[in-house]
C-alpha positions as CSV (number, residue, x, y, z in Angstrom):
1,X,65.6,17.5,53.9
2,X,69.5,17.6,55.1
3,X,69.0,14.1,56.7
4,X,67.5,12.5,53.6
5,X,70.4,14.0,51.5
6,X,73.0,12.8,54.0
7,X,71.4,9.3,54.0
8,X,71.3,9.3,50.2
9,X,75.1,10.0,50.1
10,X,75.7,7.6,52.6
11,X,73.9,4.9,50.5
12,X,75.8,5.9,47.1
13,X,78.7,5.6,48.8
14,X,78.0,2.3,50.1
15,X,76.8,1.0,46.8
16,X,80.1,2.2,45.1
17,X,82.4,0.7,47.6
18,X,80.4,-2.7,47.3
19,X,80.4,-2.5,43.6
20,X,84.2,-1.6,43.8
21,X,84.6,-4.8,46.0
22,X,83.1,-7.0,43.5
23,X,85.7,-5.7,41.0
24,X,88.6,-8.0,39.7
25,X,92.1,-7.0,41.1
26,X,95.5,-7.5,39.8
27,X,95.9,-10.4,41.7
28,X,92.7,-12.0,40.3
29,X,94.3,-11.5,37.0
30,X,97.4,-13.2,37.8
31,X,95.8,-16.2,39.5
32,X,93.4,-16.9,36.3
33,X,96.7,-16.8,34.0
34,X,98.6,-19.0,36.3
35,X,95.4,-21.4,36.4
36,X,95.4,-21.4,32.7
37,X,99.2,-22.2,32.8
38,X,98.8,-25.1,34.9
39,X,96.0,-26.5,32.5
40,X,98.2,-26.1,29.4
41,X,101.0,-28.0,31.5
42,X,98.7,-30.7,32.4
43,X,96.3,-30.9,29.5
44,X,97.7,-29.3,26.7
45,X,96.9,-25.7,24.8
46,X,94.2,-27.3,22.9
47,X,92.2,-28.0,26.2
48,X,92.9,-24.2,27.2
49,X,91.7,-23.1,24.0
50,X,88.3,-25.4,24.1
51,X,87.7,-23.8,28.0
52,X,88.2,-20.6,26.9
53,X,86.0,-20.5,23.9
54,X,83.3,-22.1,25.7
55,X,83.5,-19.4,28.5
56,X,84.4,-21.8,31.1
57,X,83.9,-20.0,34.8
58,X,87.7,-20.7,35.7
59,X,88.8,-18.6,32.7
60,X,85.9,-16.1,32.2
61,X,84.5,-14.0,35.2
62,X,82.4,-11.0,34.0
63,X,84.8,-8.4,32.7
64,X,88.0,-10.6,34.0
65,X,88.9,-13.1,31.5
66,X,92.0,-15.2,29.8
67,X,92.6,-15.1,26.0
68,X,95.4,-17.0,24.3
69,X,98.0,-15.6,21.7
70,X,100.6,-17.8,19.6
71,X,103.9,-16.1,20.6
72,X,105.5,-16.7,17.2
73,X,102.9,-15.5,14.8
74,X,100.7,-13.3,17.0
75,X,97.6,-15.1,15.9
76,X,94.7,-15.0,18.7
77,X,94.3,-18.7,19.3
78,X,91.2,-18.1,21.8
79,X,89.1,-15.5,23.2
80,X,85.9,-15.9,25.1
81,X,84.0,-12.6,24.3
82,X,85.3,-11.8,20.5
83,X,85.3,-14.8,18.5
84,X,85.6,-12.9,15.4
85,X,89.3,-12.3,16.1
86,X,90.4,-15.9,16.8
87,X,92.5,-17.1,14.0
88,X,93.8,-13.5,13.1
89,X,97.0,-11.7,13.7
90,X,96.2,-8.4,14.9
91,X,99.8,-7.4,16.1
92,X,99.9,-4.1,14.7
93,X,96.2,-3.1,15.0
94,X,96.4,-0.3,17.5
95,X,94.0,0.7,20.3
96,X,91.7,3.7,20.5
97,X,94.8,5.6,21.3
98,X,97.4,4.2,18.6
99,X,99.1,2.1,21.0
100,X,100.2,-1.0,19.2
101,X,99.8,-3.1,22.7
102,X,99.7,-6.5,21.2
103,X,103.2,-6.2,19.9
104,X,104.0,-4.8,23.3
105,X,102.5,-7.9,24.7
106,X,104.4,-10.6,22.6
107,X,108.0,-8.5,22.9
108,X,107.3,-8.5,26.7
109,X,106.5,-12.2,26.7
110,X,109.4,-13.1,24.4
111,X,111.7,-11.1,26.8
112,X,110.7,-11.4,30.3
113,X,108.0,-14.3,30.1
114,X,105.5,-12.2,32.0
115,X,104.3,-8.7,33.1
116,X,101.8,-6.0,32.5
117,X,100.9,-4.3,29.8
118,X,98.7,-1.1,29.7
119,X,96.2,0.0,26.9
120,X,92.6,0.8,25.8
121,X,90.0,-2.0,25.1
122,X,86.4,-2.7,25.0
123,X,84.7,-3.8,28.3
124,X,82.6,-6.8,27.5
125,X,80.2,-5.7,30.6
126,X,80.0,-1.9,29.9
127,X,80.5,-1.9,26.1
128,X,82.7,1.0,26.5
129,X,86.3,1.5,25.5
130,X,88.1,1.9,28.8
131,X,91.7,1.9,30.2
132,X,92.9,-1.7,30.6
133,X,96.0,-3.3,32.3
134,X,96.7,-7.0,31.2
135,X,98.9,-9.4,32.8
136,X,100.7,-11.6,30.6
137,X,102.4,-15.1,31.0
138,X,104.3,-17.1,28.5
139,X,104.0,-20.7,28.4
140,X,106.0,-22.4,25.8
141,X,104.9,-20.9,22.4
142,X,101.7,-19.1,23.8
143,X,100.8,-16.1,25.8
144,X,98.0,-15.8,28.2
145,X,96.7,-12.6,28.6
146,X,94.1,-11.8,31.9
147,X,93.4,-8.3,32.3
148,X,91.3,-5.6,34.4
149,X,89.6,-2.6,33.5
150,X,90.7,0.5,35.7
151,X,88.3,2.8,37.1
């Protein structure tokens, strides 16, 4: 019986490690935002918006995805999982903890051009509100946002 429990514990640990190995990292978020920036520079923001909204695999990989916001108005220009917010200014709508993270995103993008913002958001793969950190990258008058959920 003790051997079965030990084998079960080892299997669970291996499965947990494998699942964590497949979770996107901060490096993955940065790379995805930079791919988006390169596309905007070469083909324009309208093409980026089309690819995000179409859930193109370069910009949508499970819980890691890019969305796009206008830096001047705060309006969401493209979002692969929540098209109902496209065209809306949600700058002062807080997360589950009351944090106005979208305002922080816009202010950080305007001041530094890139960086990280932490907040709570619905994970599209679990359907639950979870802690998230998002890499933001300003390109001209738009902000690319690519985030990972913290476990």
